[in-house]
VEXDREN-2710 file (C-alpha; in Angstrom, 1 decimal):
% VEXDREN-2710
k/r/px/py/pz
1/MET/66.0/-25.1/86.1
2/GLU/69.6/-24.7/84.9
3/ILE/68.8/-27.2/82.1
4/ILE/65.7/-25.4/81.1
5/GLY/67.7/-22.1/81.0
6/LYS/70.3/-23.7/78.7
7/ILE/67.6/-25.0/76.4
8/LEU/65.9/-21.6/76.2
9/GLY/69.2/-20.0/75.6
10/SER/69.9/-22.4/72.7
11/LEU/66.4/-21.8/71.2
12/ILE/66.9/-18.0/71.4
13/PHE/70.3/-18.3/69.7
14/ALA/68.8/-20.6/67.0
15/ILE/66.0/-18.1/66.4
16/ALA/68.5/-15.3/66.1
17/VAL/70.5/-17.2/63.6
18/LEU/67.4/-18.1/61.5
19/ALA/66.3/-14.5/61.6
20/ALA/69.8/-13.3/60.4
21/VAL/69.8/-15.9/57.6
22/SER/66.3/-15.0/56.6
23/THR/67.1/-11.3/56.5
24/SER/70.2/-12.0/54.5
25/SER/68.2/-14.1/52.0
26/PHE/65.7/-11.3/51.6
27/ALA/68.5/-8.9/51.0
28/GLN/70.1/-11.2/48.4
29/GLY/66.7/-11.5/46.7
30/ASP/66.2/-7.8/46.5
31/PRO/66.8/-6.6/42.8
32/ALA/67.9/-3.2/44.1
33/ALA/70.8/-4.9/45.8
34/GLU/72.1/-6.7/42.7
35/PRO/75.7/-5.7/41.8
36/ALA/74.7/-5.0/38.2
37/VAL/71.8/-2.8/39.2
38/LEU/74.1/-0.8/41.5
39/ALA/76.8/-0.5/38.8
40/VAL/74.3/0.9/36.3
41/ALA/72.9/3.3/38.8
42/LYS/76.4/4.5/39.5
43/VAL/77.3/5.3/35.9
44/LEU/74.0/6.1/34.2
45/PRO/73.9/9.8/35.3
46/ALA/77.2/10.3/33.4
47/VAL/76.0/8.6/30.1
48/VAL/74.7/10.9/27.4
49/ASN/72.9/10.6/24.1
50/ILE/74.6/12.5/21.3
51/ASN/72.7/13.9/18.3
52/THR/74.8/15.6/15.6
53/GLU/73.5/17.5/12.6
54/ARG/75.6/18.8/9.6
55/VAL/74.5/20.6/6.5
56/ILE/76.3/19.7/3.3
57/ARG/75.9/21.0/-0.2
58/ARG/75.6/18.7/-3.2
59/SER/75.4/19.2/-6.9
60/VAL/72.5/17.4/-8.6
61/ARG/71.3/17.2/-12.2
62/ASP/67.7/17.3/-13.3
63/PRO/66.4/13.8/-14.4
64/ILE/65.0/15.5/-17.5
65/ASP/68.5/15.6/-18.9
66/ASP/68.2/12.0/-19.9
67/PHE/65.2/12.9/-22.0
68/TYR/66.8/15.8/-23.7
69/ALA/69.9/13.7/-24.4
70/GLN/67.8/11.4/-26.6
71/PHE/67.1/14.4/-29.0
72/PHE/70.0/16.8/-28.5
73/GLY/73.0/14.4/-28.0
74/GLN/75.2/15.3/-25.1
75/TYR/72.9/18.0/-23.8
76/ARG/73.8/18.8/-20.2
77/SER/72.1/21.5/-18.2
78/ARG/74.0/23.3/-15.4
79/PRO/73.7/21.4/-12.2
80/ARG/71.9/22.9/-9.3
81/GLU/73.1/22.9/-5.7
82/ILE/71.0/21.5/-2.9
83/ARG/71.5/21.6/0.8
84/GLN/71.2/18.3/2.7
85/THR/71.1/17.7/6.4
86/LEU/72.9/14.7/7.7
87/GLN/72.1/13.4/11.2
88/SER/73.7/10.8/13.3
89/LEU/72.9/9.3/16.7
90/GLY/75.4/7.9/19.2
91/SER/76.4/7.8/22.9
92/GLY/79.1/9.2/25.1
93/PHE/79.9/9.7/28.7
94/ILE/81.1/12.6/30.9
95/VAL/84.7/12.2/32.2
96/ASP/85.0/15.5/34.1
97/PRO/82.5/17.5/36.2
98/ALA/83.1/20.5/33.8
99/GLY/81.2/18.6/31.2
100/TYR/83.9/17.0/29.0
101/ILE/82.7/14.0/27.1
102/VAL/84.5/11.2/25.3
103/THR/82.8/9.3/22.5
104/ASN/83.7/7.7/19.1
105/GLN/85.2/9.9/16.4
106/HIS/82.7/8.5/13.9
107/VAL/79.8/9.7/16.0
108/VAL/80.9/13.4/15.8
109/ALA/82.4/14.2/12.4
110/ARG/84.8/17.2/12.6
111/ALA/83.2/20.1/10.7
112/ALA/82.9/23.8/11.5
113/ASP/79.1/23.7/10.8
114/LEU/78.5/20.7/12.9
115/LYS/75.7/21.0/15.5
116/ILE/76.0/18.8/18.5
117/LYS/73.2/18.2/21.0
118/VAL/73.8/16.2/24.2
119/THR/70.9/14.8/26.3
120/THR/71.7/13.7/29.8
121/ASN/70.0/10.9/31.6
122/ASP/67.7/13.3/33.5
123/GLY/66.3/14.5/30.1
124/LYS/68.1/17.8/29.9
125/THR/69.5/18.8/26.5
126/TYR/72.6/20.9/26.0
127/ASN/74.6/22.3/23.1
128/ALA/78.1/20.9/22.9
129/HIS/81.2/21.6/20.7
130/TYR/84.0/19.4/19.4
131/ILE/87.5/20.0/20.9
132/THR/89.8/17.4/19.5
133/GLY/90.1/13.7/18.7
134/ASP/92.2/10.7/17.5
135/GLU/90.9/9.2/14.3
136/LYS/93.2/6.2/14.4
137/LYS/91.8/5.3/17.9
138/ASP/88.3/6.4/16.9
139/LEU/88.0/8.6/19.9
140/ALA/86.7/12.2/20.1
141/PHE/86.5/14.8/22.9
142/ILE/83.6/17.2/23.1
143/LYS/82.4/19.6/25.8
144/ILE/78.9/20.6/27.0
145/ASP/78.3/24.4/26.7
146/SER/77.3/24.9/30.3
147/LYS/78.9/26.0/33.5
148/ASP/77.0/23.4/35.5
149/SER/78.8/20.6/37.4
150/PHE/78.0/17.2/36.0
151/PRO/78.3/13.6/37.3
152/PHE/81.2/11.7/35.7
153/ILE/82.9/8.4/35.3
154/ASN/86.2/8.3/37.0
155/LEU/89.0/7.0/34.8
156/ASP/91.5/6.7/37.6
157/ASN/90.0/3.4/38.6
158/ILE/89.3/1.2/35.5
159/SER/88.4/-2.4/35.2
160/PRO/91.2/-5.0/35.2
161/ASN/89.4/-6.5/32.1
162/LEU/89.6/-10.2/33.1
163/LEU/88.3/-12.8/30.7
164/GLY/84.9/-14.0/31.7
165/GLU/84.0/-11.1/33.9
166/THR/80.5/-9.7/33.6
167/VAL/80.2/-6.6/31.5
168/LEU/77.3/-4.2/30.9
169/VAL/76.8/-2.1/27.7
170/VAL/75.2/1.3/28.4
171/GLY/74.0/3.7/25.8
172/ASN/71.6/5.0/23.1
173/ALA/70.8/1.7/21.3
174/VAL/68.8/2.4/18.1
175/GLY/67.7/5.7/19.6
176/TYR/66.4/4.3/22.8
177/GLY/68.2/6.1/25.6
178/SER/69.5/4.4/28.8
179/SER/69.5/1.0/27.2
180/ILE/71.4/-1.8/29.0
181/SER/72.7/-5.1/27.7
182/ARG/74.7/-7.8/29.6
183/GLY/77.4/-10.3/28.7
184/VAL/80.9/-11.3/29.5
185/LEU/84.3/-10.1/28.5
186/SER/85.1/-12.7/25.7
187/ALA/88.6/-11.7/24.6
188/THR/91.2/-8.9/24.6
189/LYS/93.8/-7.6/22.0
190/ARG/91.5/-8.2/19.0
191/ASP/92.4/-6.7/15.6
192/ILE/89.3/-6.6/13.3
193/SER/88.1/-5.1/10.1
194/VAL/84.4/-4.0/9.8
195/ASP/83.1/-2.3/6.6
196/ASN/86.7/-1.9/5.4
197/ILE/87.7/0.0/8.6
198/ASP/90.6/-1.5/10.6
199/TYR/90.4/-1.5/14.5
200/LYS/93.3/-2.5/16.7
201/ASP/93.7/-4.0/20.2
202/LEU/89.9/-4.1/21.0
203/VAL/88.2/-6.0/23.8
204/GLN/85.5/-8.4/22.7
205/THR/82.1/-9.1/24.4
206/ASP/79.0/-11.1/23.7
207/ALA/76.8/-8.3/25.2
208/ALA/74.6/-6.8/22.6
209/ILE/76.0/-3.7/20.8
210/ASN/73.6/-2.0/18.5
211/PRO/73.6/1.1/16.3
212/GLY/73.5/4.1/18.6
213/ASN/75.6/2.4/21.3
214/SER/78.8/3.7/19.7
215/GLY/80.7/5.9/22.1
216/GLY/78.9/4.6/25.2
217/PRO/80.6/2.9/28.1
218/VAL/81.1/-0.8/28.7
219/ILE/81.4/-1.3/32.5
220/ASP/82.0/-4.1/34.9
221/ILE/79.7/-4.9/37.9
222/SER/81.6/-2.5/40.1
223/GLY/80.8/0.3/37.8
224/ARG/84.4/0.6/36.5
225/LEU/85.1/1.3/32.8
226/VAL/85.9/-1.7/30.6
227/GLY/85.9/0.2/27.4
228/ILE/83.9/2.3/24.8
229/SER/81.5/0.5/22.5
230/SER/83.0/0.8/19.1
231/ALA/81.9/-1.9/16.6
232/LYS/79.7/-4.9/16.0
233/MET/80.6/-7.6/13.6
234/ALA/77.4/-8.9/11.9
235/PHE/79.3/-10.7/9.2
236/THR/82.8/-12.0/8.7
237/PRO/84.9/-10.5/5.8
238/GLN/83.8/-13.7/3.9
239/GLY/80.1/-12.8/4.4
240/VAL/79.4/-15.4/7.1
241/PRO/76.8/-14.2/9.6
242/THR/78.0/-14.0/13.3
243/GLN/76.4/-13.6/16.7
244/GLY/77.8/-12.2/20.0
245/LEU/80.8/-10.4/18.5
246/GLY/80.8/-6.9/19.9
247/PHE/84.0/-4.8/20.3
248/ALA/85.1/-1.9/22.5
249/ILE/88.1/0.4/22.8
250/PRO/89.8/-0.8/26.0
251/ALA/89.6/1.5/29.1
252/ASP/93.4/2.0/29.4
253/VAL/93.5/3.5/25.8
254/VAL/90.5/5.7/26.7
255/ARG/92.2/6.9/29.9
256/ASP/95.5/7.8/28.2
257/SER/93.7/9.5/25.3
258/VAL/91.5/11.6/27.6
259/ALA/94.6/12.8/29.5
260/LYS/96.0/14.1/26.2
261/PHE/92.7/15.6/25.1
262/LYS/92.4/17.4/28.5
263/ALA/95.9/18.8/28.1
264/PHE/95.0/20.1/24.6
265/ALA/91.8/21.7/26.0
266/GLU/93.7/23.4/28.8
267/LYS/96.3/24.7/26.4
268/HIS/93.7/26.1/24.0
269/PRO/90.9/27.3/26.3
270/GLY/87.7/28.6/24.6
271/GLN/88.4/27.0/21.2
272/THR/85.4/25.6/19.5
273/VAL/85.5/22.8/16.9
274/GLN/89.2/23.1/16.4
275/PRO/91.2/19.8/16.5
276/ALA/94.9/19.7/17.3
277/ALA/97.2/20.8/14.5
278/ASP/98.2/17.3/13.5
279/GLU/94.6/16.3/13.5
280/ILE/93.2/18.9/11.1
281/SER/91.3/17.1/8.4
282/THR/92.1/17.7/4.8
283/SER/90.2/16.7/1.7
284/SER/91.0/13.3/0.2
285/ASN/93.2/12.9/-2.9
286/THR/90.2/11.9/-4.9
287/GLU/88.2/15.0/-3.9
288/ARG/91.2/17.4/-4.1
289/LEU/92.4/16.3/-7.5
290/PHE/89.3/15.0/-9.3
291/GLY/86.3/16.4/-7.4
292/MET/84.8/13.1/-6.3
293/GLN/83.8/12.1/-2.8
294/LEU/83.8/8.4/-2.2
295/GLN/82.1/6.0/0.2
296/ASP/82.8/2.3/1.0
297/LEU/80.1/-0.1/-0.3
298/THR/78.9/-1.9/2.8
299/GLN/76.9/-5.0/2.5
300/GLU/73.7/-3.2/3.4
301/LEU/74.3/-0.4/1.0
302/THR/75.2/-2.8/-1.8
303/GLN/72.0/-4.7/-1.3
304/ALA/69.9/-1.5/-1.2
305/LEU/71.4/-0.3/-4.5
306/GLY/71.2/-3.7/-6.2
307/TYR/74.9/-3.7/-7.1
308/ALA/77.2/-6.7/-7.3
309/PRO/78.6/-7.4/-3.8
310/GLY/82.3/-7.1/-2.9
311/ARG/83.3/-4.9/-5.8
312/GLY/84.1/-1.2/-6.2
313/VAL/83.8/2.1/-4.3
314/LEU/80.7/4.3/-4.5
315/ILE/80.9/7.8/-5.8
316/SER/78.8/9.7/-3.2
317/SER/79.2/13.2/-4.6
318/VAL/80.7/15.0/-7.6
319/GLU/81.9/18.6/-7.4
320/GLN/80.5/21.0/-9.9
321/ASP/83.0/21.9/-12.8
322/SER/85.6/19.4/-11.4
323/PRO/87.5/17.0/-13.8
324/ALA/85.1/14.3/-12.8
325/ASP/82.0/16.5/-13.5
326/GLU/83.4/17.6/-16.9
327/SER/83.9/14.0/-17.9
328/GLY/80.3/13.1/-17.1
329/VAL/80.9/11.2/-13.8
330/GLU/77.7/11.2/-11.7
331/ARG/76.9/10.5/-8.1
332/GLY/75.8/6.9/-7.6
333/LEU/78.3/5.3/-10.0
334/VAL/81.0/3.0/-8.8
335/ILE/84.8/3.0/-9.3
336/TYR/86.0/-0.5/-10.0
337/LYS/89.5/0.1/-11.1
338/VAL/92.2/2.8/-10.7
339/GLY/94.7/2.3/-13.4
340/THR/95.1/-1.5/-13.6
341/HIS/94.2/-2.1/-10.0
342/ASN/90.9/-3.4/-8.7
343/VAL/89.6/-1.4/-5.8
344/ASN/87.1/-2.3/-3.1
345/SER/87.6/0.4/-0.5
346/VAL/88.2/4.2/-0.2
347/LYS/91.5/3.4/1.5
348/GLU/92.7/1.5/-1.5
349/VAL/91.8/4.3/-3.9
350/GLU/93.5/6.9/-1.7
351/SER/96.6/4.8/-1.5
352/LEU/96.8/4.4/-5.3
353/LEU/96.4/8.2/-5.7
354/SER/98.9/9.2/-3.0
355/ARG/101.6/10.1/-5.5
356/ALA/99.2/11.9/-8.0
357/SER/99.6/15.6/-8.4
358/SER/98.2/18.4/-10.5
359/GLY/98.4/17.4/-14.2
360/THR/98.6/13.7/-13.6
361/SER/96.3/11.6/-15.8
362/VAL/94.6/8.6/-14.2
363/ASP/92.4/5.9/-15.8
364/PHE/89.3/5.1/-13.8
365/ALA/86.9/2.1/-14.6
366/ILE/83.6/3.6/-13.7
367/GLY/80.0/2.4/-14.1
368/VAL/77.6/-0.1/-12.5
369/VAL/77.7/-3.9/-12.2
370/ARG/74.3/-5.2/-10.9
371/THR/73.5/-8.4/-9.1
372/ASN/71.7/-9.8/-12.2
373/GLY/74.9/-9.6/-14.2
374/ALA/73.9/-6.5/-16.2
375/GLN/76.8/-4.1/-16.4
376/ARG/77.9/-0.9/-18.0
377/VAL/81.5/0.1/-17.1
378/GLU/83.7/2.5/-19.1
379/THR/87.3/3.6/-18.7
380/LEU/87.6/7.4/-18.2
381/THR/90.9/9.2/-18.2
382/LEU/90.8/12.1/-15.7
383/THR/93.5/14.7/-15.5
384/ALA/94.1/16.0/-11.9
385/ARG/93.5/19.8/-11.5
END
């Protein structure tokens, strides 16, 4: 009987072990228990979709001017002013229960007439306002106009950012809210240039980053912040297509910047759309002196316009009665040279004009060079106002 008792005891123990293993296996196989799923559930309530709207004024000329010019020489009617609404979509995340949000600076342009709408993961939409930002780090700080308490991502415990760790990109990819992509942390301390914009000390990932993800969080599988989605490199500077090269502003930079932003907000309570004094934007040299607003010619924009790639800076707007307007410069033309220097970015033009002042005369090579080789470029001498 003693032997039978021992055998039964062993069987009961074995069954208990098998049951425990079986239960553990079921638990491991449950998608709801996956670390990545738990991490997303932890941060998703704090992730928001950001929609900005800004009304700008542009001067345009009637196309009939070209017809009249054939018969009346340099006939030029007075330009008319139109209002144009610019919209952008991006992501962000709440970093304080009071509704403070950090996002990319390029998602929320600083302008007094900027309208910011924020949609939380539960589908509620709020108005928000710009507080301050850091253009060099491409970070901005905004606040939801509500006294509610909001879920937030804690920046006191950030990811160690170890090479090879699993990372998750959360945000508003191409307008689809609450989108998730997964990859690994591929590199740190990356300096890159995308569309003539320089980015410093970024972390790199192969997780998909798409338009609309900008400003959203990149997290690890514990739900800790790895960084803020910032840029995707689709082509190298030499035009070679790439895959799996996404970049984010590292979490420690975000944490330190948010601390400064909060200090500014506490020091200037109730301010709306007012950046810190050293961050107040001023018009560019080109706009201030000559009345031209410029835009970098990205690969997509160059192809759409049919212009020769890798050359010049697009004139996106011309101010009425400015030196540029009076010389016949029109929106859509391209600046190829400033003085004797070839230019391929707004940054280069601004650098060349940094010492120009009222009364300074500058030669601009302006026109269009198309992909088929056709070109019409003239040198215009503009005198700064």
